[in-house]
TORZABA-944496 format. One record per residue (C-alpha): x, y, z; residue in one letter. Coordinates in steps of 0.5 Angstrom, whole numbers, padded with zeros to 4 digits, always signed. Each point is the difference from the previous one (the first is absolute). Layout:
// residues N
XYZA;...
This chain:
// residues 509
+0067+0344-0079X;-0001+0005+0007X;-0003+0005-0005X;-0006-0004-0001X;-0003+0002+0007X;+0000+0007+0003X;+0003+0000+0006X;-0006+0001+0004X;-0003-0007-0001X;+0007-0003+0001X;+0000+0003+0007X;-0006-0002+0001X;+0002-0007-0001X;+0006+0001+0004X;-0004+0003+0006X;-0005-0006+0000X;+0006-0006+0000X;+0003+0004+0006X;-0006+0001+0004X;-0005-0006-0001X;+0005-0006+0002X;+0000+0003+0007X;-0008+0000+0000X;+0000-0007-0002X;-0003+0002-0007X;+0004-0001-0005X;+0001+0004-0007X;-0006+0002-0002X;+0000+0000-0008X;-0008+0004+0000X;+0004+0005+0003X;+0003+0001-0007X;-0004+0005-0004X;-0004-0003-0005X;+0002+0002-0008X;-0005+0006-0002X;+0001+0000-0007X;-0005-0002-0005X;+0000-0001-0007X;-0007-0001-0002X;+0002+0000-0008X;+0005-0006+0001X;-0005-0004+0004X;-0006+0001-0004X;+0005-0003-0006X;+0001-0006+0004X;-0007-0001+0001X;-0002+0001-0007X;+0006-0005-0002X;+0000-0005+0005X;-0002-0006-0004X;+0006+0002-0005X;+0004+0000+0006X;-0002-0007+0003X;+0002-0002-0007X;+0007+0002+0000X;+0000-0004+0007X;-0003-0006-0004X;+0005+0001-0006X;+0006+0000+0005X;-0002-0006+0005X;-0001-0004-0007X;+0006+0001-0002X;+0004-0006+0003X;+0007+0001+0003X;+0002-0005+0005X;+0007+0001+0001X;+0002-0006+0004X;-0002-0004-0006X;+0002+0006-0006X;-0007-0001-0002X;-0002+0007-0004X;+0005+0004+0005X;+0003+0004-0007X;-0007+0001-0003X;-0002+0003+0007X;+0006+0005+0000X;-0002+0002-0007X;-0007+0001+0001X;+0002+0004+0006X;+0005+0005-0003X;-0005+0000-0006X;-0005+0003+0005X;+0005+0005+0003X;+0001+0003-0007X;-0008+0001-0001X;+0000+0003+0006X;+0005+0005-0002X;+0006-0002+0003X;+0005+0003-0005X;+0006-0005+0002X;-0001-0007+0001X;+0005-0006+0000X;+0000-0007+0001X;+0006-0001+0004X;+0003-0007-0001X;+0003-0004+0006X;+0002-0007+0002X;-0007-0002+0001X;-0006+0003-0003X;+0000+0007-0002X;-0002+0006+0003X;-0004+0007-0002X;+0002+0006+0001X;-0004+0006-0002X;+0000+0008+0001X;-0005+0005-0001X;+0003+0007+0001X;-0006+0004+0002X;+0004+0007+0001X;-0002-0001+0007X;+0004+0002+0006X;+0000-0007+0004X;+0001-0007-0003X;-0003-0007+0003X;+0003-0006-0002X;-0005-0005-0001X;+0002-0008+0002X;-0004-0005-0004X;+0001-0008+0000X;-0004-0003-0007X;+0001-0007+0002X;-0004-0005+0003X;+0001-0006+0004X;-0003-0008-0003X;-0006-0002-0001X;-0003-0006+0005X;-0004-0005-0003X;-0006+0002+0004X;-0002+0006-0002X;-0007+0003+0002X;-0001+0002-0007X;+0002-0004-0006X;+0005+0005-0004X;+0004+0004+0006X;+0002+0004-0006X;-0007+0002-0003X;+0000+0006+0004X;-0007-0003+0002X;-0005+0005+0004X;-0003-0004+0006X;-0005+0002+0005X;+0001-0001+0007X;-0003+0002+0007X;+0005+0006+0000X;-0003+0003-0007X;+0003-0002-0007X;+0007-0002-0001X;+0005-0001-0005X;+0003-0007+0001X;+0006-0002-0003X;+0007-0001+0001X;+0004+0006+0001X;-0007+0004+0002X;+0002+0003+0006X;+0008-0002+0000X;+0001+0004-0004X;-0002+0002-0006X;-0007+0002+0002X;+0002+0006+0005X;+0006+0002-0005X;-0005+0000-0006X;-0005+0005+0004X;+0006+0004+0002X;+0001+0001-0008X;-0007+0001-0001X;+0000+0006+0005X;+0006+0002-0004X;-0004+0000-0006X;-0006+0004+0002X;+0005+0006+0003X;+0003+0000-0007X;-0006+0000-0004X;-0003+0005+0004X;+0005+0005+0001X;+0005-0001-0005X;+0006-0003+0005X;+0001-0002+0007X;+0002+0004+0006X;+0006-0004+0002X;+0006-0003-0005X;-0001-0008+0000X;+0005-0005+0000X;-0002-0008-0001X;+0005-0005+0002X;-0003-0007-0001X;+0003-0007+0001X;-0003-0007-0002X;+0004-0004+0005X;-0003+0003+0007X;-0003-0007+0001X;+0007-0003-0001X;+0002+0004+0006X;+0003+0006-0005X;+0007-0003-0002X;+0001+0005-0005X;-0004+0006+0002X;+0007+0004+0001X;+0001-0001-0007X;-0006+0004-0002X;+0001+0006+0004X;+0008+0000-0002X;-0001+0004-0006X;-0004+0005+0003X;+0002+0001+0008X;+0003+0007+0000X;-0006+0002-0004X;-0005-0003+0004X;+0004+0002+0007X;-0002+0007-0002X;-0008-0002+0001X;-0003+0002+0006X;-0004-0006+0002X;-0002-0007-0002X;-0007-0004+0000X;-0002-0007-0001X;-0007+0000-0002X;-0003-0006+0004X;-0008-0002+0003X;+0000+0000+0008X;-0007+0001+0002X;-0004-0005+0003X;-0007-0001-0002X;-0002+0004+0006X;+0004+0006-0002X;+0006+0000+0005X;+0007+0000-0003X;+0007-0001+0002X;+0005+0004-0002X;+0007-0003+0001X;+0006+0005-0001X;+0005-0006-0001X;+0002-0007-0001X;+0004-0005+0004X;+0007-0002-0004X;+0001-0007-0001X;+0005-0005-0002X;-0002-0007-0003X;+0004-0006-0001X;+0001-0008-0001X;+0004-0003+0006X;+0002-0008-0003X;+0003-0005+0004X;+0004-0005-0004X;+0004-0007+0001X;+0007+0001-0001X;+0007-0001+0004X;-0004+0002+0006X;-0004-0006+0000X;-0007-0002-0004X;-0001-0003-0007X;+0004+0005-0005X;-0003-0003-0007X;-0007-0002+0001X;-0005-0003+0006X;+0001-0006+0003X;-0004-0006+0003X;-0003+0003+0007X;+0004-0006+0004X;+0006+0003-0001X;-0002+0006+0005X;+0004-0004+0006X;+0006+0001-0004X;+0000+0006-0005X;-0002+0008+0002X;-0006+0003-0002X;-0001+0006-0004X;-0006+0001+0002X;+0000+0001+0007X;+0007+0004-0001X;-0005+0005-0003X;-0005-0001+0005X;+0005+0001+0006X;+0004+0006-0004X;-0008+0004-0001X;-0001-0002+0008X;+0006+0003+0002X;-0002+0007-0003X;-0006+0001+0005X;-0002-0002+0007X;-0003-0006+0002X;-0007+0002-0002X;+0002+0004-0006X;-0002+0007+0002X;+0008+0003+0001X;+0005+0001-0004X;+0006-0003+0003X;+0005+0002-0006X;+0005+0005+0004X;-0001+0007-0002X;-0006-0001-0004X;-0005+0005+0004X;+0006+0005+0002X;-0001+0005-0006X;-0007+0000+0001X;-0002+0007+0002X;-0006+0002+0006X;-0006+0004-0003X;+0001+0007-0001X;-0005+0005+0004X;-0004+0001-0006X;+0000-0008-0002X;-0003-0002+0008X;-0005+0006-0002X;-0003-0004-0006X;+0001-0007+0004X;-0004+0003+0006X;-0005+0002-0005X;-0001-0007-0003X;+0000-0003+0007X;-0006+0004+0002X;-0004-0004-0006X;+0004-0006+0000X;-0005-0007-0001X;+0005-0006+0002X;-0005-0005+0000X;-0003+0002-0006X;+0006+0000-0004X;+0002-0007+0003X;-0006-0003-0002X;+0001+0003-0007X;+0007-0003+0000X;-0003-0007+0003X;+0005+0000+0006X;-0002+0001+0007X;+0005+0004+0004X;+0006+0004-0002X;+0007-0001+0003X;+0000+0001+0007X;-0007+0002+0001X;+0002+0006-0003X;-0006+0005-0001X;-0001+0008-0002X;+0006+0005-0001X;+0005-0007+0002X;-0002-0004-0005X;+0000+0006-0005X;+0007+0002+0002X;+0003-0006-0001X;-0004-0002-0007X;+0004+0007-0002X;+0006+0000+0004X;+0003-0008+0000X;+0003-0003-0006X;-0003-0007-0001X;+0004-0007-0002X;-0006-0004-0004X;+0001-0006-0003X;-0005+0000-0007X;+0001-0007-0002X;+0005-0006+0002X;+0001-0007-0004X;+0005-0006-0001X;-0001-0007-0002X;-0007-0004-0001X;-0006+0005+0001X;-0005-0004-0004X;-0005-0005+0001X;+0000-0006+0004X;+0007-0002+0003X;+0007+0000-0003X;+0006-0001+0006X;+0006+0004-0003X;+0006+0004+0003X;+0000+0006-0004X;+0006+0004-0003X;-0002+0007+0001X;-0005+0004+0003X;-0002+0008-0002X;-0004+0005+0004X;-0003+0006-0003X;+0001+0006+0005X;-0002+0007+0001X;+0002+0005+0005X;-0004+0007+0000X;+0004+0006+0002X;-0002+0006+0004X;+0004+0006-0002X;+0007+0000+0003X;+0001-0008-0002X;+0003+0001-0007X;+0000-0006-0004X;+0008-0001-0001X;+0001+0000+0008X;-0006-0005+0001X;+0003-0005-0005X;+0007+0001+0003X;-0003-0001+0007X;-0003-0007-0003X;+0006-0002-0003X;+0004+0001+0006X;-0005-0004+0005X;+0000-0006-0005X;+0008+0000+0000X;+0000+0001+0008X;-0005-0005+0001X;+0003-0006-0004X;-0004+0001-0006X;+0006+0003-0005X;-0002-0006-0005X;-0007+0003-0002X;-0001+0004-0006X;-0004+0007+0002X;-0002+0003-0007X;-0003+0007+0000X;-0006+0000-0005X;-0002+0008+0001X;+0001+0005+0006X;-0002+0007+0001X;-0001+0005+0005X;-0005+0003+0004X;-0003+0007-0003X;-0003+0005+0004X;-0003+0007+0000X;-0002+0004+0006X;-0007+0002+0001X;+0002+0007+0001X;+0002+0001-0007X;-0004+0004-0005X;-0001-0006-0005X;-0004-0004+0006X;-0003+0006+0002X;-0003+0002-0007X;-0003-0008+0000X;-0003+0000+0007X;-0003+0007-0003X;-0003-0003-0006X;-0003-0006+0004X;-0003+0004+0005X;-0004+0004-0006X;-0003-0007-0001X;-0002-0002+0007X;+0006-0005+0000X;+0004+0002+0006X;+0005-0005-0001X;+0004-0004+0006X;+0007+0002-0001X;+0006-0005+0001X;+0007+0001+0000X;+0001-0005-0005X;-0003-0007-0002X;+0003-0006+0003X;+0000-0003-0007X;+0006+0002-0005X;+0000+0003-0007X;+0006+0004-0004X;-0002+0007+0002X;+0007+0001+0003X;+0002+0002-0008X;-0004+0007+0002X;+0001+0001+0007X;+0007-0002-0001X;+0003+0000-0007X;-0004+0006-0002X;+0000+0003+0007X;-0008+0002-0001X;-0006+0000+0005X;-0004-0006-0002X;-0007-0002+0001X;-0004-0006-0003X;-0008-0001+0001X;-0007+0005-0001X;-0007-0002-0001X;-0003-0006-0002X;-0001-0007+0002X;+0002-0007-0003X;+0001-0006+0003X;+0003-0008-0002X;+0008+0003-0003X;+0003-0007-0002X;-0006-0003+0002X;-0006-0004-0005X;-0005+0005+0001X;+0004+0007+0000X;-0004+0006-0002X;-0001+0008+0001X;-0006+0004+0001X;-0003+0003-0005X;-0007+0002+0001X;-0001+0000+0008X;-0007-0004+0003X;-0005+0005+0005X;+0004-0001+0006X;+0007+0000-0002X;+0004+0006+0002X;+0007-0002-0005X;+0000+0005-0006X;-0002-0003-0007X;+0004+0001-0006X;-0002+0007-0001X;+0001+0003+0007X;+0007-0004+0000X;+0002+0004-0006X;-0003+0007+0002X;+0004-0002+0007X;+0007+0000-0005X;-0002+0006-0003X;-0001+0004+0006X;+0007-0004+0002X;+0004+0003-0005X;-0003+0007+0001X;+0001+0000+0007X;+0007-0002-0001X;+0001+0006-0005X;-0004+0005+0004X;+0002-0002+0007X;-0004-0004+0004X;-0006+0003+0005X;+0000+0006-0004X;
């Protein structure tokens, strides 16, 4: 992948990173030269066929694919596979896994460079209080920001993914080929934690490792046009912790009358005490021995990115949006950003035991369960995290508690100096959407499969605006209203055209 950029741009980036932190300015992505290529014939085709392109997005969101409920998932996989064949991918397969099928496709353009495109075709379940009657109707709705496609999957992630394929289609029709070879690897279980994505990659790993880069199309602009480019994700473990009555005490078969608490141990209280033992009294410091030790310090380039973020950070606005009044320990600015990115979490997602219905019912529950996740910065591995938690529980007298891992994968990260990152920033700069660049997102996704399993640089994002992922008003912007600076569908597709050519030509030329 190093061949994607000439040494002058890479050297410029290194110099900026080395020099600016000392001056307090941080790395400035605006200094990366904007992509200068123009592909007018392809742009014109996109403009002339934009209604058909919108129809393709609508066709995708109209196909249900709720992975958690096995609702339309295989049909969506077959639809994606058929679309790849129609787009000229000579090699297309449904890849069976222990769960939902994946999709593999390869387009041989006879090009020097090869890009792997990751896609997820599954969506979240729908809520009963959707803003529109049918979230799978692909309805167009007028909002103050403009005309939007409102549907489950509109922005997460069917809309931007099909927009990318629309751009591929426009290039092919206009030029007869593509500037890069393309792999598409798609899964139908991202919303389930990607438990079987490795099985999708497994038959093709040696081929995929020979690619130059990997990319995930995603809407990252706000209506104002501002964008954030995250260069990775934290890892995660997700597990259930259960206390159940047994030889240690507590009722072992079923709930009993609450009056027996004077004589009988409580699994519910035991679970609460076990969870409490894993953090400080305020819940904000993880007390599991060794949990922070593997986490590395920010590198010079990562500190430069953090300094840049801190210069424009608005803690109060974000706190208001989240409905909270303050950060832990009153942190602000750079300290808050660094903690968000470089500290692990230990978070109780849900906890239940006994009677939780209306009114009263006095019982002593025979079991109690909590769902817990921990976000893992680079350096803290899932297997090590699970082992440390188990050792902590055993050491503190909670050896009887069951720890049931449900998912887990490590962090992923691509350095800002990488040519792929440079190419993406250059394209965004061309469209006046110079991004705020973050070392990684504090959330999690299975992107380690690209950075670690395949050893490829990986970037996710691009132009375009959407909101309401997992919510009852999910949408993707199609036609911006006056004053909305985020890209609509046509401009988004043109930026994908530019990105493919930037990767084939070398960014900044």
